[in-house]
Each structure stands twice: as structure tokens, then as C-alpha cells.
N, CA, C and O of each residue as an XYZ file, in Angstrom:
312
protein
N     -68.624     -4.824    -15.690
C     -67.593     -4.016    -14.751
C     -67.220     -2.756    -15.593
O     -66.636     -2.883    -16.668
N     -67.503     -1.765    -15.181
C     -66.829     -0.437    -15.899
C     -65.219     -0.610    -15.456
O     -64.791     -0.838    -14.325
N     -64.439     -0.425    -16.732
C     -63.060     -0.389    -16.820
C     -62.252      0.122    -15.644
O     -61.087     -0.254    -15.518
N     -62.760      0.890    -14.845
C     -61.821      1.630    -13.659
C     -62.633      1.136    -12.371
O     -62.018      1.441    -11.349
N     -63.668      0.557    -12.154
C     -64.456      0.262    -11.008
C     -63.622     -0.232     -9.988
O     -63.335     -1.397    -10.261
N     -63.082      0.152     -8.886
C     -62.673     -0.846     -7.901
C     -63.339     -1.637     -7.334
O     -64.526     -1.360     -7.167
N     -62.812     -2.893     -6.843
C     -63.475     -4.109     -6.274
C     -62.757     -4.016     -4.989
O     -61.584     -3.656     -4.889
N     -63.681     -4.429     -3.813
C     -63.308     -4.310     -2.641
C     -63.645     -5.718     -1.893
O     -64.652     -6.331     -2.245
N     -62.972     -6.135     -1.062
C     -63.126     -7.472     -0.416
C     -62.648     -7.508      0.875
O     -61.584     -6.912      1.042
N     -63.231     -8.139      2.008
C     -62.788     -8.026      3.440
C     -62.001     -9.477      3.644
O     -62.550    -10.497      3.226
N     -60.875     -9.541      4.211
C     -60.016    -10.562      4.242
C     -59.093    -10.380      5.363
O     -58.246     -9.488      5.298
N     -59.197    -11.304      6.598
C     -58.540    -11.441      7.835
C     -58.383    -10.294      8.138
O     -57.229     -9.877      8.036
N     -59.255     -9.510      8.534
C     -59.274     -8.064      9.228
C     -58.860     -6.851      8.427
O     -58.763     -5.718      8.899
N     -58.646     -7.157      7.292
C     -58.216     -5.859      6.475
C     -59.605     -5.748      5.154
O     -60.410     -6.649      4.917
N     -59.558     -4.696      4.623
C     -60.221     -4.388      3.631
C     -59.255     -4.128      2.249
O     -58.548     -3.128      2.124
N     -59.356     -5.180      1.270
C     -58.690     -5.005      0.041
C     -59.463     -4.500     -1.103
O     -60.345     -5.186     -1.620
N     -59.078     -3.011     -1.620
C     -59.482     -2.708     -2.621
C     -58.687     -2.478     -3.722
O     -57.739     -1.700     -3.611
N     -58.958     -3.117     -4.935
C     -58.214     -3.301     -6.110
C     -58.957     -2.431     -7.383
O     -60.150     -2.449     -7.688
N     -58.004     -1.775     -7.928
C     -58.502     -0.845     -9.195
C     -57.619     -1.166    -10.564
O     -56.423     -0.939    -10.751
N     -58.427     -1.665    -11.313
C     -57.619     -1.954    -12.707
C     -57.154     -0.780    -13.085
O     -57.799      0.241    -12.846
N     -55.753     -0.744    -13.848
C     -55.381      0.456    -14.824
C     -54.933      0.025    -16.164
O     -54.517     -1.114    -16.375
N     -55.014      0.871    -16.998
C     -54.676      0.509    -18.387
C     -53.258      1.012    -18.522
O     -53.122      2.227    -18.379
N     -52.340      0.401    -18.736
C     -50.704      0.410    -18.922
C     -50.617      0.866    -20.509
O     -51.653      0.902    -21.172
N     -49.524      1.164    -21.010
C     -49.299      2.022    -22.141
C     -49.104      1.025    -23.267
O     -48.494      1.389    -24.272
N     -49.572     -0.187    -23.171
C     -49.584     -1.153    -24.242
C     -51.003     -1.680    -24.304
O     -51.108     -2.716    -24.960
N     -52.094     -1.216    -23.784
C     -53.301     -1.393    -23.990
C     -53.826     -2.772    -23.074
O     -54.903     -3.368    -23.066
N     -52.560     -2.979    -22.321
C     -53.077     -4.480    -21.323
C     -53.426     -3.340    -20.090
O     -53.369     -2.111    -20.066
N     -53.868     -4.512    -18.942
C     -54.507     -3.922    -17.724
C     -53.584     -4.332    -16.599
O     -53.060     -5.446    -16.603
N     -53.390     -3.505    -15.692
C     -52.317     -3.870    -14.350
C     -53.299     -3.441    -13.435
O     -54.426     -3.109    -13.804
N     -52.896     -3.432    -12.153
C     -53.748     -2.984    -10.943
C     -53.002     -2.228     -9.962
O     -51.772     -2.207     -9.922
N     -53.921     -1.484     -9.015
C     -53.460     -0.831     -8.073
C     -54.208     -1.650     -6.727
O     -55.366     -2.037     -6.884
N     -53.644     -1.851     -5.660
C     -54.434     -2.510     -4.629
C     -54.009     -1.494     -3.100
O     -52.941     -0.938     -2.845
N     -54.860     -1.523     -2.557
C     -54.835     -0.543     -1.111
C     -55.210     -1.715     -0.057
O     -56.131     -2.460     -0.394
N     -54.586     -1.941      1.171
C     -54.749     -2.585      2.479
C     -55.191     -2.143      3.259
O     -54.257     -1.919      4.028
N     -56.528     -1.618      3.924
C     -56.603     -0.988      5.359
C     -57.161     -1.745      6.296
O     -58.276     -2.225      6.094
N     -56.527     -1.958      7.384
C     -56.773     -2.777      8.475
C     -57.809     -2.108      9.178
O     -57.736     -0.893      9.358
N     -58.963     -2.917      9.678
C     -59.961     -2.615     10.470
C     -59.634     -1.936     11.637
O     -58.936     -2.457     12.508
N     -60.090     -0.806     11.720
C     -59.894      0.122     12.628
C     -58.932      1.103     12.554
O     -58.958      1.942     13.455
N     -57.957      1.221     11.569
C     -57.092      2.157     11.396
C     -57.459      3.020     10.409
O     -58.292      2.634      9.589
N     -56.895      4.357     10.313
C     -57.372      5.433      9.567
C     -56.724      5.411      8.067
O     -55.729      4.703      7.916
N     -57.139      6.013      7.146
C     -56.958      5.670      5.834
C     -55.875      6.141      5.479
O     -55.295      5.687      4.492
N     -55.349      7.203      6.247
C     -53.497      7.523      6.105
C     -52.535      6.255      6.576
O     -51.325      6.315      6.358
N     -53.015      5.323      7.105
C     -52.268      4.300      7.455
C     -52.324      2.888      6.675
O     -51.922      1.762      6.967
N     -53.042      3.468      5.477
C     -53.617      2.157      4.593
C     -52.233      2.117      3.618
O     -51.703      3.136      3.175
N     -51.804      0.882      3.399
C     -50.711      0.507      2.568
C     -51.289      0.552      0.876
O     -52.379      0.017      0.668
N     -50.603      1.142     -0.218
C     -51.238      1.015     -1.371
C     -49.986      0.504     -2.043
O     -48.866      0.786     -1.617
N     -50.205     -0.283     -3.142
C     -49.165     -0.705     -4.108
C     -49.772     -0.939     -5.453
O     -50.955     -1.168     -5.702
N     -48.593     -0.828     -6.417
C     -49.119     -0.736     -7.578
C     -48.297     -1.600     -8.420
O     -47.075     -1.464     -8.358
N     -48.912     -2.642     -9.355
C     -48.385     -3.875    -10.319
C     -48.238     -3.263    -11.589
O     -49.315     -2.990    -12.120
N     -47.243     -2.975    -12.218
C     -47.194     -2.623    -13.646
C     -46.280     -3.404    -14.621
O     -45.754     -2.915    -15.621
N     -46.175     -4.522    -14.252
C     -45.316     -5.836    -15.070
C     -46.211     -6.566    -15.336
O     -47.114     -6.818    -14.538
N     -46.115     -7.148    -16.761
C     -46.782     -8.215    -16.986
C     -48.185     -7.751    -17.892
O     -48.156     -7.650    -19.118
N     -49.225     -7.531    -17.184
C     -50.234     -6.902    -17.727
C     -51.260     -8.132    -18.304
O     -50.917     -9.187    -18.838
N     -52.471     -7.700    -18.053
C     -53.944     -8.567    -18.241
C     -54.381     -8.133    -19.377
O     -53.969     -7.033    -19.743
N     -55.330     -8.875    -20.239
C     -56.389     -8.754    -21.494
C     -57.265     -7.821    -20.984
O     -57.516     -6.848    -21.696
N     -57.853     -7.925    -19.753
C     -59.108     -7.580    -19.289
C     -58.973     -7.046    -17.713
O     -58.259     -7.576    -16.862
N     -59.949     -5.701    -17.491
C     -59.797     -5.576    -16.078
C     -60.286     -6.419    -15.348
O     -59.713     -6.476    -14.260
N     -61.206     -7.192    -15.490
C     -61.720     -8.118    -14.407
C     -60.566     -9.030    -14.162
O     -60.360     -9.355    -12.993
N     -59.845     -9.454    -15.028
C     -58.658    -10.316    -15.071
C     -57.696     -9.499    -13.970
O     -57.297    -10.160    -13.011
N     -57.343     -8.222    -14.057
C     -56.431     -7.482    -13.400
C     -56.908     -7.728    -11.882
O     -56.170     -8.273    -11.062
N     -58.175     -7.290    -11.587
C     -58.756     -7.112    -10.270
C     -58.797     -8.554     -9.523
O     -58.813     -8.678     -8.298
N     -58.809     -9.518    -10.363
C     -58.857    -10.958     -9.563
C     -57.465    -11.307     -9.150
O     -57.215    -11.821     -8.060
N     -56.370    -10.951    -10.247
C     -54.803    -11.215     -9.990
C     -54.542    -10.099     -8.641
O     -53.806    -10.501     -7.740
N     -55.070     -8.904     -8.543
C     -54.829     -8.161     -7.842
C     -55.184     -8.424     -6.302
O     -54.489     -8.124     -5.332
N     -56.520     -9.099     -6.311
C     -57.107     -9.533     -5.047
C     -55.944    -10.665     -4.664
O     -55.480    -10.700     -3.525
N     -55.594    -11.411     -5.503
C     -54.683    -12.715     -5.125
C     -53.425    -11.997     -4.418
O     -53.197    -12.180     -3.222
N     -52.630    -11.176     -5.220
C     -51.470    -10.370     -4.514
C     -51.828     -9.760     -3.232
O     -51.101     -9.926     -2.253
N     -52.543     -9.296     -3.193
C     -52.986     -8.454     -1.752
C     -53.158     -9.256     -0.835
O     -52.702     -9.013      0.282
N     -53.928    -10.513     -1.128
C     -54.172    -11.341      0.238
C     -52.671    -12.145      0.531
O     -52.320    -12.442      1.673
N     -51.949    -12.408     -0.544
C     -50.595    -12.854     -0.009
C     -50.016    -12.041      0.984
O     -49.614    -12.374      2.099
N     -50.025    -10.641      0.301
C     -49.217     -9.483      1.563
C     -50.053     -9.516      2.932
O     -49.625     -9.122      4.017
N     -51.118     -9.970      2.722
C     -51.878     -9.717      4.245
C     -51.365    -11.131      4.709
O     -50.708    -11.000      5.742
N     -51.437    -12.281      4.341
C     -50.808    -13.243      4.801
C     -49.589    -13.049      5.432
O     -49.386    -13.261      6.628
N     -48.713    -12.613      4.563
C     -47.492    -12.422      4.979
C     -47.090    -11.334      6.285
O     -46.155    -11.426      7.081
N     -47.988    -10.452      6.199
C     -47.967     -9.330      7.330
C     -48.586    -10.060      8.648
O     -48.105     -9.763      9.741
N     -49.493    -10.874      8.576
C     -49.999    -11.453      9.909
C     -49.139    -12.858     10.073
O     -49.659    -13.707     10.796
N     -47.939    -13.155      9.497
C     -47.504    -14.260      9.799
C     -46.580    -13.977     11.087
O     -46.092    -12.848     11.141
N     -46.344    -14.694     11.922
C     -45.661    -14.583     13.325
C     -44.067    -14.519     13.184
O     -43.362    -14.430     14.189
């Protein structure tokens, strides 16, 4: 994986895209974007995580996917 390559996954009608980003302590955090199928890019939700930090970009991506999936689950909860 290139250090800043976005990883995308389909989950419950959303496309989740996670991009690792290096913080100022040489650890990795992430930004994720949620886009519901059929909606425009302007309606996408973007979030950034800059606390904690991860040792590798792959770990940051995996963590970002889990956080984004939790947000999707919360958005779809009745």
C-alpha cells in the first residue's frame, strides 16, 4: 500500500473511502468519506480522526473503516 492510497469499501448502501494521513508525530491517522448510493459527491459526509495515531498507514485504514461502519450503522438506526 502506498502511504496515502485511499481504501474504499461498499457497506450497507454507502461507499466508504478511507485515506491515511501522517500527523505531526510521525504516526498515522485517517480521514474518511461516506457517500450514499445515488447521492451526489456534494452530499457526502467527510470526517477526520487526529487523535491517538497508528504505527502504520494500513492500521489507520483498518481503524478508519471500522469507525465509518459504526457511523453508517448509527445513521441507519431507526
